[in-house]
C-alpha positions in Angstrom: 23.6 50.3 -90.5 26.8 49.5 -88.5 28.8 49.5 -91.7 27.7 53.0 -92.5 28.7 54.2 -89.1 32.1 52.6 -89.5 32.6 54.3 -92.9 31.6 57.7 -91.4 34.0 57.3 -88.4 36.8 56.0 -90.6 36.2 58.8 -93.1 36.3 61.4 -90.4 39.6 60.0 -89.0 41.3 59.8 -92.4 40.0 63.2 -93.4 41.1 64.7 -90.1 44.6 63.2 -90.4 44.9 64.5 -94.0 43.8 68.0 -92.9 46.3 67.8 -90.0 49.1 66.9 -92.4 48.2 69.5 -95.0 45.9 72.1 -93.4 43.4 73.8 -95.7 43.3 77.6 -96.1 40.0 77.8 -94.4 38.5 75.4 -91.8 36.0 72.9 -93.2 32.8 71.5 -91.7 32.7 68.0 -90.2 30.7 66.9 -93.2 33.3 68.1 -95.6 36.0 66.3 -93.6 34.0 63.1 -93.6 33.4 63.4 -97.4 37.0 64.0 -98.1 38.0 61.1 -95.9 35.5 58.7 -97.6 36.5 59.9 -101.1 40.2 59.4 -100.1 39.4 55.9 -98.9 37.8 55.1 -102.3 40.7 56.6 -104.2 43.2 54.7 -101.9 41.3 51.5 -102.5 41.5 52.1 -106.3 45.2 52.7 -106.2 45.7 49.7 -103.9 43.8 47.4 -106.3 45.8 48.7 -109.3 49.1 48.1 -107.4 48.2 44.6 -106.2 46.4 43.6 -109.4 43.5 42.3 -107.2 39.9 43.1 -108.1 39.1 44.2 -104.6 41.7 45.6 -102.2 40.7 47.4 -99.1 42.4 50.8 -98.9 44.0 50.6 -95.5 44.8 53.6 -93.4 47.9 54.8 -95.2 46.2 54.7 -98.7 43.1 56.3 -97.2 45.0 59.2 -95.8 47.1 59.6 -99.0 43.9 59.6 -101.0 42.3 62.1 -98.6 45.3 64.4 -99.0 44.9 64.1 -102.8 41.2 65.0 -102.4 42.1 67.8 -100.0 44.5 69.2 -102.6 41.8 69.0 -105.4 39.3 70.7 -103.1 41.8 73.5 -102.4 42.5 74.0 -106.1 38.8 74.2 -106.8 38.3 76.8 -104.1 41.1 78.9 -105.7 39.3 78.9 -109.0 36.0 80.2 -107.6 35.6 83.9 -108.0 
């Protein structure tokens, strides 16, 4: 249970920093910010494991924010496509 809370808090922080660095066109809900942060952390962990050649590499804050910015960009592009 504690791990889930840590993931949510870390996801919110990473998502908030990513939105602060590259603000979206419309404000997002807290749940969307948490989701983008957690998805960014997963993407950052994947990139980190590819770069280090390790099977498991924790994302760290920098990779998490970079991944969240990438997810933020994808979210923004998907919003533009909607009619």
